[in-house]
N, C-alpha and C positions, 0 to 999 in steps of 0.2 A: 631591405638593405641590400642591394644587389652587388655592392663590392666588398661584401663582408662574408666571412665564412662561420657559418653557425656550429657550435659544439654544444651539445645538450646532454645533461646527466641528471638521474635521480638520485638524491642524496640517501646513501645507504646509513644503516642504523649506527654503523661504528664512527661516522663522521657527525653524529648529531653533536651540536653546540659548538662545532668548530666555526670560524670566521671563513668567508668566502675566498679570502687570500689563502688562509692556511689549507683549506681543502683543495684548491687548485695547485698550489705549491708542493703540498706533501702527498697527498692523495692521487692527483693527477699528474704529478711530476712536471708542472709547468716550470720552464726556466725563468730565471730572474729577467732575462732580456725579454722573453715573450710576455711575461707578466707587465713589464713596464710599457711595452706597446699596447697591451690591452688597458691598461689604466689611463694611457695618455690619449689614445685614439680610438679604442674599442668601445663596447658596451655591454654591461653585465645586467641581466634580467632574472630576477628571483621570482618565481610565482606569479608571472606576467607584470611584475613591477621592477622599475629600475633600482639596482642595488649598487653598493660599492664594496670594497674589499673588507671593510670593517664589518659589514652585517653578518649576522650569525645563520648558520643553515640549520635545519631539523630534519629528522627523519622523514624521507618521502617528498621532501621540497623538489621542485623542478627548477634547475639551474640552467640558464642558456647564456652563452657566452658568444659575443659577435667581435670576431678579429678582423681587423682591416686586411684587405687583400694587398698582395705584393704583385708589382708588374712584372710581366714576362722579362727574362734577362734580354739586355740590349745586345745588338750585333749578331742575333740568330735569325736568318731570313726563314720563313715560312716555306715549307717545300710539300707538294702534294705527293705524298707517299702512303701506301696503305698501311694502317696500324693494326697489328694483331693483338687485340685487347684481351687479357685473361682476367682481368677484375678491375672494376671500376666503381666508385662511389664518391661523395662529396668530398673526400679526404685523399683518396690515393688513387692513382693510376698505374697498373702493372702491365706491362706489355711483353711481347715476345720479339725481342730484336733480331733482325736478320743479320747473317753475316756480311762483314765488309762495310757496315754503316757504322761510322762513328757516332757516339752519344752526344757529344758536343763538338762544335769547330775546333780544329787544332790551330797549329801554326800557318797550315795552308788555307785556313778560312774556308773549309768545305762549304759548297752550296747545299748539299744534301747531308742532313744529320737527323738523328732520332729526335732532338729537341725540335728542330724545324718542322718535322712531321707533327710533333705534338702542337706546335703553335698553331699550324694550318688547321689540325683537328679541333682545338679550343676556339678558334676564330669561325670556323664554319657553324659550330654549335653553340655559339655565344656562351662558352664557358669561362667564368672569371676565375682564373686560377695562374699559379706561376709555375715554375718548372725547377724542382729539387731532386736530381738523381741521387737517390740515397745509396743505391747499388749500381755502381757503373760497370761496364764491361768493355774490354779492349775492342777495338774496331772489327777484328776478326772473329772474336768469340760470339756466338749466337746465344740467345736465350733470355731468361728472365730479367727485366730490369724495373725497378721499383721507383716511383716517382711521386713525391709528396706535393699536394697541391696548395699547401699553405704552410706557414713558419711552424705552428704547432705540431702537426704531422711530421714535419722534417726533423725537429729537434727531438722527438720522442723517438722516431725510428733511428735516427743517427746514434742516439743514446744505447738503443737496443742492439744495434749491429757492432757498436764499440765494446759492448761487453761479451761480443760473440754468443749471444742468446739466439734461441731458434735453432734453425738448420738451414744451411746452403748445400746443396749438392748439385755437381756437374756429371756429365758424361764426357768421357775423352777417349779417343782411339790411339793407342800407342804402338810404336814399333816395339817387336819381339813378343814372345810367349811370356806373360807376367805370371811369376810365382813368387810367393805363396798366393793363395786366392783371395785373401783379405788381410789387412793389418793396418798400421799406423806408421807414418813416417814423421819422425821427429828430427827435425834439421833446421836450426836457425839461419836466417837469411839477412841479406844487406845488399846494398848497391855495390856493384863492380866499381872499383875507384877509377877506372880506365873508361868508363861508360856512364852517359847520363841516362841510359834506358835500362841496360841489362843488369839483372840481379844474379847472385849467386849464393851457394850455402857457405856460411863463414860461422866458424866458433864465436867469433865477436859479434854476429848478427843478432836481430830481435827473434824472439820464440815464434816458432812456426810449425804447425801440427797439422797434417793432412791425412785423412783416412781413405782406405780405397778397398774396393771389392770389385774382383773380376766378373764380369757379366758374360763375356764371351770370348773364345779364342779361336781364330781362323786366319788361314794364309799368312802365318808369321807375325801376326798382329793381335793385339787384345783390346776388347771394349771395357772399360773400367768406369765404375762409379766413384766419383770422389767426394768426400764430405770435408768441408772447410771448418777447422776449429780454430782458425786464426785469419787474418786478412791481409796478408802481405801481397806487395805487388808481383804479379806473374807467379803466384806461389805454386799452383798446380803444375805449371809448365816447368818451373825450376826443380820441384821435388821429383817429377817424372823422369827428367833427363838426370837428375842425381842418382836415381837407382837404376840407370841404364835403360830406361824405355821412355824416351821423349816422345812428345805429342806428335803424331803423323802431320806433315806439313809446317812444323814450327821451325822456320830457318833461322830464328834467333838462338834457340837451345838445341836444335837437332839439324835437320836438313829439310830443304824445300820437298815438298811432297810430289808423287808422280801422278797421283789421281785426285788430288784435292789442291784447291787454289789458295787454302789458307790453313791455319793450324785447326785441327779437328777437335774443338772443345765447344761444349754446349752447357749454358746453365739451365738445369732441366728442373729442379725443384726447390721450392722456398717454402719454409714454415716460419712465419711472423706472428706476432702479438699485435693486433690492430692497435694504432696508437690512440684512437678514440673510443671505439667500441669495446676495447680490451678483450677481444675474443681472438682465440688461435684460429689461424687460417693457413691452409696449405694450397700452394699454387704450382702448377705443373706445366711445362711447356714440352711438347713433342718434339723429338728429334728431327733436325732438318734433312731434306731429301740428300744434300751432298755427302752428310755422314752415313745415312742409312746405306748409300750405295758403295760405301768403301769396303765393308765386310759382307 
Protein backbone atom coordinates (compact mmCIF):
# COMPACT_ATOMS: atom_id res chain seq x y z
CA UNK A 1 0.00 0.00 0.00
CA UNK A 2 2.53 2.52 -1.24
CA UNK A 3 0.19 5.52 -1.21
CA UNK A 4 -1.04 4.88 2.33
CA UNK A 5 0.41 5.85 5.70
CA UNK A 6 0.58 3.01 8.20
CA UNK A 7 -0.25 3.67 11.86
CA UNK A 8 0.23 0.76 14.24
CA UNK A 9 -0.64 0.26 17.92
CA UNK A 10 -0.75 -2.56 20.45
CA UNK A 11 -3.99 -2.34 22.43
CA UNK A 12 -3.38 -1.48 26.10
CA UNK A 13 -5.28 -3.14 28.92
CA UNK A 14 -7.39 -0.07 29.67
CA UNK A 15 -8.87 -0.18 26.14
CA UNK A 16 -9.90 -3.84 26.35
CA UNK A 17 -13.48 -4.31 25.11
CA UNK A 18 -13.77 -1.01 23.26
CA UNK A 19 -14.69 -0.80 19.60
CA UNK A 20 -12.04 0.10 17.02
CA UNK A 21 -13.77 3.43 16.43
CA UNK A 22 -13.95 4.28 20.14
CA UNK A 23 -10.30 3.36 20.62
CA UNK A 24 -9.18 5.57 17.73
CA UNK A 25 -11.45 8.49 18.56
CA UNK A 26 -10.98 8.49 22.35
CA UNK A 27 -7.62 6.86 23.06
CA UNK A 28 -5.78 8.08 19.97
CA UNK A 29 -7.63 11.39 19.63
CA UNK A 30 -8.38 10.83 15.95
CA UNK A 31 -10.53 13.70 14.69
CA UNK A 32 -13.95 13.17 13.18
CA UNK A 33 -12.77 14.27 9.74
CA UNK A 34 -9.76 11.93 9.81
CA UNK A 35 -12.00 9.05 10.93
CA UNK A 36 -14.38 9.71 8.02
CA UNK A 37 -11.47 9.62 5.55
CA UNK A 38 -10.20 6.38 7.09
CA UNK A 39 -13.64 4.79 6.98
CA UNK A 40 -14.26 5.85 3.38
CA UNK A 41 -10.86 5.50 1.73
CA UNK A 42 -8.54 3.74 4.17
CA UNK A 43 -8.24 0.31 5.69
CA UNK A 44 -8.30 -1.13 9.21
CA UNK A 45 -6.41 -4.34 9.99
CA UNK A 46 -6.87 -6.05 13.36
CA UNK A 47 -4.56 -8.99 14.08
CA UNK A 48 -3.79 -9.32 10.36
CA UNK A 49 -7.49 -9.40 9.35
CA UNK A 50 -9.63 -6.66 7.85
CA UNK A 51 -11.85 -4.99 10.42
CA UNK A 52 -14.40 -2.22 10.76
CA UNK A 53 -15.00 0.49 13.32
CA UNK A 54 -17.62 -1.65 15.06
CA UNK A 55 -15.25 -4.54 15.78
CA UNK A 56 -14.03 -4.87 19.35
CA UNK A 57 -10.42 -4.80 20.50
CA UNK A 58 -8.85 -6.77 23.33
CA UNK A 59 -5.68 -6.39 25.35
CA UNK A 60 -2.49 -6.92 23.27
CA UNK A 61 -4.34 -6.93 19.92
CA UNK A 62 -2.35 -5.43 17.05
CA UNK A 63 -4.25 -2.66 15.27
CA UNK A 64 -2.97 -1.28 11.96
CA UNK A 65 -4.59 1.67 10.26
CA UNK A 66 -3.82 2.63 6.65
CA UNK A 67 -4.62 6.26 5.91
CA UNK A 68 -4.71 7.42 2.29
CA UNK A 69 -1.95 9.84 1.40
CA UNK A 70 -2.53 13.44 0.43
CA UNK A 71 -0.91 15.09 -2.59
CA UNK A 72 1.80 17.66 -2.09
CA UNK A 73 0.25 21.16 -2.15
CA UNK A 74 -0.06 22.66 -5.61
CA UNK A 75 1.78 25.78 -6.71
CA UNK A 76 5.00 24.95 -4.86
CA UNK A 77 7.89 24.33 -7.28
CA UNK A 78 10.59 21.90 -6.19
CA UNK A 79 13.93 23.57 -5.53
CA UNK A 80 17.31 21.94 -4.98
CA UNK A 81 18.36 23.30 -1.59
CA UNK A 82 20.10 21.38 1.20
CA UNK A 83 17.91 20.30 4.10
CA UNK A 84 19.30 20.23 7.63
CA UNK A 85 17.21 17.33 8.94
CA UNK A 86 17.01 17.15 12.72
CA UNK A 87 14.53 14.26 12.93
CA UNK A 88 12.59 12.10 10.49
CA UNK A 89 10.35 9.05 10.62
CA UNK A 90 7.25 7.88 8.73
CA UNK A 91 5.12 10.58 10.31
CA UNK A 92 7.25 13.69 10.84
CA UNK A 93 10.04 15.64 9.22
CA UNK A 94 11.70 18.23 11.47
CA UNK A 95 14.26 20.55 9.89
CA UNK A 96 16.48 23.48 10.78
CA UNK A 97 15.37 26.31 8.48
CA UNK A 98 18.06 28.80 7.43
CA UNK A 99 17.39 32.54 7.73
CA UNK A 100 16.00 34.30 4.67
CA UNK A 101 14.07 31.27 3.38
CA UNK A 102 10.25 31.50 3.46
CA UNK A 103 8.38 28.40 4.61
CA UNK A 104 5.79 28.72 1.83
CA UNK A 105 5.46 30.93 -1.26
CA UNK A 106 4.04 34.36 -0.45
CA UNK A 107 2.49 37.00 -2.63
CA UNK A 108 5.76 37.18 -4.55
CA UNK A 109 5.44 33.46 -5.38
CA UNK A 110 9.07 32.84 -4.45
CA UNK A 111 10.88 30.15 -6.42
CA UNK A 112 12.89 29.02 -3.40
CA UNK A 113 11.00 27.99 -0.26
CA UNK A 114 11.37 25.43 2.50
CA UNK A 115 8.33 23.63 1.11
CA UNK A 116 10.00 23.50 -2.31
CA UNK A 117 13.17 22.05 -0.78
CA UNK A 118 11.09 19.40 0.99
CA UNK A 119 9.28 18.61 -2.26
CA UNK A 120 12.62 18.06 -4.01
CA UNK A 121 13.76 15.82 -1.16
CA UNK A 122 10.55 13.76 -1.25
CA UNK A 123 10.74 13.33 -5.02
CA UNK A 124 14.43 12.39 -4.96
CA UNK A 125 13.91 9.64 -2.38
CA UNK A 126 10.40 8.63 -3.53
CA UNK A 127 8.80 9.61 -0.23
CA UNK A 128 5.01 9.63 -0.54
CA UNK A 129 4.04 12.40 1.84
CA UNK A 130 2.40 15.79 1.98
CA UNK A 131 3.56 19.05 3.54
CA UNK A 132 1.83 20.33 6.66
CA UNK A 133 4.03 22.89 8.43
CA UNK A 134 2.68 22.65 11.95
CA UNK A 135 5.09 25.27 13.32
CA UNK A 136 5.94 28.00 10.83
CA UNK A 137 8.62 30.63 11.13
CA UNK A 138 8.94 34.10 9.62
CA UNK A 139 11.19 34.28 6.58
CA UNK A 140 14.05 35.84 8.54
CA UNK A 141 13.71 33.65 11.65
CA UNK A 142 15.91 30.56 11.56
CA UNK A 143 15.51 27.26 13.36
CA UNK A 144 13.17 24.37 13.98
CA UNK A 145 10.19 23.76 11.69
CA UNK A 146 7.97 20.70 12.23
CA UNK A 147 6.36 19.16 9.16
CA UNK A 148 3.62 16.51 9.39
CA UNK A 149 3.66 13.94 6.59
CA UNK A 150 0.00 12.93 6.82
CA UNK A 151 -3.36 14.18 8.06
CA UNK A 152 -3.39 12.31 11.39
CA UNK A 153 0.04 13.57 12.44
CA UNK A 154 -1.05 17.06 11.39
CA UNK A 155 -4.31 17.10 13.36
CA UNK A 156 -2.74 15.71 16.52
CA UNK A 157 0.24 18.07 16.46
CA UNK A 158 -1.97 21.05 15.64
CA UNK A 159 -4.14 20.23 18.67
CA UNK A 160 -0.99 19.79 20.77
CA UNK A 161 0.36 23.22 19.82
CA UNK A 162 -3.07 24.87 20.15
CA UNK A 163 -3.09 23.96 23.85
CA UNK A 164 0.49 25.29 24.26
CA UNK A 165 1.65 21.90 25.48
CA UNK A 166 5.31 20.93 25.30
CA UNK A 167 7.89 23.66 24.95
CA UNK A 168 9.15 26.04 22.28
CA UNK A 169 12.33 27.96 23.00
CA UNK A 170 14.09 30.62 20.95
CA UNK A 171 17.43 32.38 21.20
CA UNK A 172 17.35 36.08 20.42
CA UNK A 173 19.94 38.82 20.51
CA UNK A 174 18.49 42.08 21.75
CA UNK A 175 19.60 45.68 21.99
CA UNK A 176 20.58 46.87 25.46
CA UNK A 177 21.69 45.21 28.66
CA UNK A 178 18.67 43.19 29.77
CA UNK A 179 17.73 43.17 33.46
CA UNK A 180 16.45 41.28 35.38
CA UNK A 181 18.18 38.08 34.33
CA UNK A 182 14.96 36.09 34.07
CA UNK A 183 11.24 36.52 34.30
CA UNK A 184 7.95 36.41 32.41
CA UNK A 185 6.30 39.03 30.21
CA UNK A 186 2.50 39.09 30.42
CA UNK A 187 1.25 41.51 27.76
CA UNK A 188 -1.82 40.90 25.55
CA UNK A 189 -1.39 41.49 21.84
CA UNK A 190 -3.38 42.28 18.72
CA UNK A 191 -2.81 43.50 15.17
CA UNK A 192 -2.37 47.24 14.82
CA UNK A 193 -5.45 48.78 13.17
CA UNK A 194 -3.26 50.75 10.74
CA UNK A 195 -1.27 47.73 9.49
CA UNK A 196 -1.90 44.30 7.95
CA UNK A 197 1.37 42.98 9.36
CA UNK A 198 2.42 44.82 12.49
CA UNK A 199 1.28 43.68 15.94
CA UNK A 200 1.33 45.58 19.22
CA UNK A 201 0.62 45.23 22.93
CA UNK A 202 -2.94 46.21 23.74
CA UNK A 203 -5.25 45.78 26.72
CA UNK A 204 -7.88 44.65 24.18
CA UNK A 205 -5.61 41.99 22.70
CA UNK A 206 -5.37 38.24 23.20
CA UNK A 207 -3.41 36.65 26.03
CA UNK A 208 0.33 36.54 25.34
CA UNK A 209 2.97 35.18 27.69
CA UNK A 210 6.73 34.96 27.09
CA UNK A 211 9.39 33.68 29.47
CA UNK A 212 12.94 35.02 29.25
CA UNK A 213 16.37 34.12 30.62
CA UNK A 214 19.51 36.09 29.85
CA UNK A 215 22.31 33.88 28.52
CA UNK A 216 24.99 36.51 27.90
CA UNK A 217 25.52 40.28 28.02
CA UNK A 218 28.19 41.92 25.87
CA UNK A 219 28.89 45.08 23.86
CA UNK A 220 25.60 46.69 24.88
CA UNK A 221 23.55 43.72 23.79
CA UNK A 222 22.01 40.64 25.42
CA UNK A 223 21.58 37.07 24.26
CA UNK A 224 18.26 35.87 25.65
CA UNK A 225 16.54 32.50 25.76
CA UNK A 226 12.80 32.93 25.23
CA UNK A 227 10.10 30.39 26.10
CA UNK A 228 6.70 30.71 24.44
CA UNK A 229 3.64 30.07 26.58
CA UNK A 230 1.31 31.30 23.84
CA UNK A 231 1.62 31.60 20.09
CA UNK A 232 0.77 35.10 18.89
CA UNK A 233 2.13 36.47 15.63
CA UNK A 234 5.56 38.11 16.17
CA UNK A 235 5.14 37.51 19.90
CA UNK A 236 8.81 37.48 20.93
CA UNK A 237 9.64 40.44 18.70
CA UNK A 238 6.73 42.50 20.06
CA UNK A 239 7.36 41.62 23.70
CA UNK A 240 11.09 42.35 23.43
CA UNK A 241 10.42 45.77 21.94
CA UNK A 242 7.68 46.40 24.53
CA UNK A 243 10.17 46.04 27.42
CA UNK A 244 12.69 48.27 25.67
CA UNK A 245 14.98 45.64 24.15
CA UNK A 246 14.02 45.03 20.49
CA UNK A 247 15.58 42.13 18.64
CA UNK A 248 18.76 43.21 16.85
CA UNK A 249 18.09 43.77 13.15
CA UNK A 250 14.30 43.92 13.52
CA UNK A 251 13.38 46.89 11.36
CA UNK A 252 9.66 46.34 12.00
CA UNK A 253 9.76 46.73 15.78
CA UNK A 254 13.21 48.23 16.31
CA UNK A 255 15.78 49.34 13.75
CA UNK A 256 17.81 47.78 10.97
CA UNK A 257 20.96 46.08 12.27
CA UNK A 258 24.47 47.23 11.44
CA UNK A 259 26.07 43.80 11.55
CA UNK A 260 23.24 41.40 10.74
CA UNK A 261 20.98 41.34 7.68
CA UNK A 262 17.89 40.03 9.47
CA UNK A 263 16.29 40.01 12.90
CA UNK A 264 18.47 37.89 15.17
CA UNK A 265 15.96 35.27 16.29
CA UNK A 266 16.39 31.50 16.16
CA UNK A 267 13.99 28.65 17.11
CA UNK A 268 16.47 26.59 19.10
CA UNK A 269 14.59 23.94 21.09
CA UNK A 270 11.34 22.04 20.77
CA UNK A 271 9.82 19.49 23.13
CA UNK A 272 6.86 17.62 21.63
CA UNK A 273 4.65 14.60 22.26
CA UNK A 274 5.01 12.42 19.14
CA UNK A 275 1.56 12.15 17.53
CA UNK A 276 1.82 8.39 16.80
CA UNK A 277 4.39 6.82 19.14
CA UNK A 278 3.19 9.07 21.99
CA UNK A 279 6.70 9.51 23.33
CA UNK A 280 8.19 12.85 24.36
CA UNK A 281 10.98 14.07 22.11
CA UNK A 282 13.32 17.01 22.39
CA UNK A 283 14.76 18.56 19.23
CA UNK A 284 17.55 21.13 19.24
CA UNK A 285 19.04 23.32 16.50
CA UNK A 286 22.44 24.99 16.86
CA UNK A 287 22.70 28.75 16.64
CA UNK A 288 23.49 29.87 13.07
CA UNK A 289 26.80 31.51 12.25
CA UNK A 290 25.40 34.99 11.64
CA UNK A 291 24.04 35.13 15.18
CA UNK A 292 27.15 33.58 16.72
CA UNK A 293 29.18 36.42 15.23
CA UNK A 294 27.08 39.24 16.70
CA UNK A 295 28.31 38.85 20.28
